[in-house]
C-alpha positions in Angstrom: -0.4 24.3 51.2 2.5 24.6 53.6 3.6 21.0 54.3 6.3 19.5 56.6 7.7 16.3 55.2 9.5 14.1 57.8 11.2 11.4 55.8 14.8 10.0 56.3 15.2 8.5 52.7 16.9 11.2 50.4 15.5 9.7 47.2 12.0 9.4 48.3 12.1 12.8 50.0 13.3 14.5 46.8 10.6 12.5 44.7 8.0 13.9 47.2 9.3 17.5 47.2 9.7 17.7 43.5 6.2 16.3 42.9 4.4 18.5 45.4 6.2 21.5 44.5 5.0 20.9 41.0 1.5 20.9 42.3 2.1 24.3 43.8 3.0 23.2 47.5 5.7 24.5 49.8 7.5 21.9 51.6 10.0 22.0 54.6 11.9 18.8 55.2 13.1 16.9 58.4 15.2 13.8 58.2 14.4 12.3 61.9 11.4 12.0 64.1 12.6 14.3 66.9 13.5 17.1 64.7 10.3 16.8 62.8 8.2 16.8 65.9 9.9 20.0 67.1 9.6 21.8 63.9 5.9 20.6 63.6 5.3 22.3 66.8 7.1 25.4 66.0 5.8 25.9 62.4 2.6 26.9 60.9 2.0 23.9 58.6 -1.2 22.9 56.8 -0.1 19.2 56.6 2.4 16.8 58.0 3.7 13.9 55.6 5.3 11.4 58.1 7.2 8.4 57.3 6.6 5.6 60.0 10.2 4.3 60.2 12.4 7.2 61.3 15.7 7.6 63.2 15.8 9.0 66.6 11.9 8.8 67.0 9.5 6.6 65.0 6.7 8.3 63.0 3.9 6.8 64.9 5.6 7.9 68.5 6.2 11.4 66.9 2.7 11.9 65.8 1.3 10.4 69.2 3.5 12.9 70.9 2.2 15.7 68.7 -1.3 14.7 69.4 -0.7 14.7 73.2 0.6 18.2 72.9 -2.7 19.4 71.3 -1.4 19.7 67.7 -4.3 19.2 65.3 -2.4 19.5 62.0 -3.5 16.7 59.7 -1.1 13.8 59.1 -0.5 11.6 56.2 1.6 8.6 57.1 4.0 6.9 54.6 5.1 3.3 55.2 6.2 0.0 53.5 4.2 -1.6 56.1 0.8 -2.4 54.6 -0.9 -4.9 56.9 -4.3 -4.0 58.4 -2.9 -3.8 61.9 0.0 -1.5 60.8 -2.5 0.8 59.3 -4.7 0.9 62.3 -1.9 1.4 64.7 -0.8 4.6 62.4 -4.3 5.9 62.6 -4.9 5.1 66.2 -1.9 7.3 66.9 -3.4 10.2 65.3 -3.0 10.1 61.6 -5.5 11.2 59.1 -4.5 9.0 56.1 -2.1 6.2 55.2 -0.1 5.6 52.0 1.7 2.6 51.3 5.1 2.7 49.7 5.9 2.6 46.8 3.2 5.0 45.5 2.6 7.0 42.5 3.0 10.9 42.9 -0.5 11.3 41.4 -1.9 9.2 44.4 0.1 11.5 46.7 -1.2 14.6 45.3 -4.8 13.3 45.4 -4.3 12.5 49.2 -2.7 15.8 50.0 -5.6 17.6 47.9 -8.3 15.7 49.9 -6.8 16.6 53.1 -6.2 20.2 52.2 -10.2 20.4 51.3 -11.1 19.7 55.0 -12.7 23.0 56.5 -10.6 25.2 58.7 -11.5 25.1 62.2 -13.1 28.6 62.2 -15.5 27.5 59.6 -17.0 24.6 61.8 -18.5 24.4 65.1 -16.1 24.6 68.1 -18.4 23.0 70.5 -20.5 20.0 70.2 -23.0 18.7 72.7 -25.2 15.9 73.4 -27.3 16.0 76.7 -24.7 16.8 79.3 -21.8 15.9 77.2 -19.7 18.7 75.9 -16.7 18.4 73.2 -14.6 21.7 72.8 -12.9 21.3 69.7 -10.5 24.3 70.3 -9.5 23.4 73.8 -9.6 19.7 72.9 -11.5 18.9 76.0 -14.4 16.6 76.8 -16.7 17.0 79.7 -19.9 15.3 81.0 -21.3 17.5 83.6 -18.6 18.6 85.8 -16.3 15.5 85.1 -13.5 15.9 82.6 -12.8 13.0 80.3 -9.5 12.2 78.6 -9.6 10.6 75.4 -7.1 8.9 72.9 -6.7 10.5 69.4 -8.9 7.5 67.9 -11.3 7.8 70.6 -11.8 11.5 70.0 -12.2 11.0 66.2 -14.9 8.4 67.0 -16.7 10.5 69.6 -16.7 13.6 67.3 -18.3 11.5 64.5 -21.0 10.1 66.5 -21.9 13.6 68.0 -21.9 15.3 64.7 -24.4 12.5 63.7 -26.1 12.8 67.1 -29.7 10.8 67.2 -28.9 9.0 63.9 -27.8 5.4 63.7 -24.3 4.9 62.0 -23.1 1.6 60.6 -19.9 -0.2 61.3 -18.8 0.5 57.7 -19.6 4.4 58.2 -17.4 4.4 61.3 -14.6 2.4 59.6 -14.5 5.0 56.5 -15.0 8.2 58.7 -12.6 7.3 61.5 -10.2 4.9 60.2 -10.3 5.7 56.4 -11.1 2.3 55.6 -13.1 1.9 52.4 -13.5 -1.7 52.9 -14.1 -4.0 55.8 -10.8 -5.2 57.3 -12.5 -7.8 59.4 -11.3 -6.6 62.6 -13.0 -5.8 65.9 -11.4 -2.3 65.9 -14.9 -0.5 66.2 -16.2 -2.7 68.7 -13.1 -2.3 70.8 -13.2 1.5 70.7 -16.8 1.7 71.1 -16.4 -0.4 74.5 -13.5 1.8 75.6 -15.5 5.0 74.8 -18.5 3.8 76.7 -16.3 3.1 79.8 -15.3 6.8 79.6 -18.3 8.4 78.5 -21.1 6.4 80.0 -19.7 4.6 83.3 -20.8 6.0 86.4 -23.5 8.2 84.8 -27.4 7.7 85.3 -28.1 7.6 81.5 -26.1 6.0 78.7 -25.4 8.2 75.7 -23.8 5.7 73.3 -26.4 3.1 72.3 -26.4 -0.2 70.2 -28.8 -0.3 67.4 -29.5 -3.8 67.0 -28.5 -5.0 63.3 -27.5 -1.6 62.3 -24.6 0.1 64.5 -24.3 2.6 67.1 -25.9 6.0 67.8 -25.2 8.8 70.5 -28.4 10.4 71.9 -29.6 11.7 75.1 -33.0 10.4 74.3 -34.1 6.9 75.5 -34.3 5.1 72.1 -35.3 1.6 71.8 -32.4 -0.4 70.3 
């Protein structure tokens, strides 16, 4: 894989470059957030590895900027911050995975390999639909009927997961794992909060609600009128 590492600690950067090069990856290295963001936009990278605490522009802000400019390259955050809220904020900014420092190089290699196994955009559907809702994965646009809808990165991921599982009930745990990469329940209301925000954008002002609550189970998106 062609990887951009954005990391300001020389020893950490050398550790990562050596370990991933040993696994057959090619790495470019940027030492601050602003330079890293510029290189990410101008280079053809398969993965970005981004430290949260960076000079000139912090990692979260850099990734949020890149997502706002339409860059879809997977992002693995690195950080000494290991609280649930810290991880959620990084993932909400557009990160795909989060690894806490210090870490073993074998775990980093495993995370990188997992992100690399995701299918290329050309190998998956590029337009998802439920009823009059359309999600264009190439143009990064969402429309319901003639109305364009702007989504934040985590709202986008949540909606995409719901649509890919259209007409099926998905649990809170499934959403936490698929969208936030939590393999445990962090005991926060992050799912409920994002579902509420998504409903305001997707359903408010329209005759039919697409996002439905399934009692004692979770949520479902469907154009059909299911009983909850």
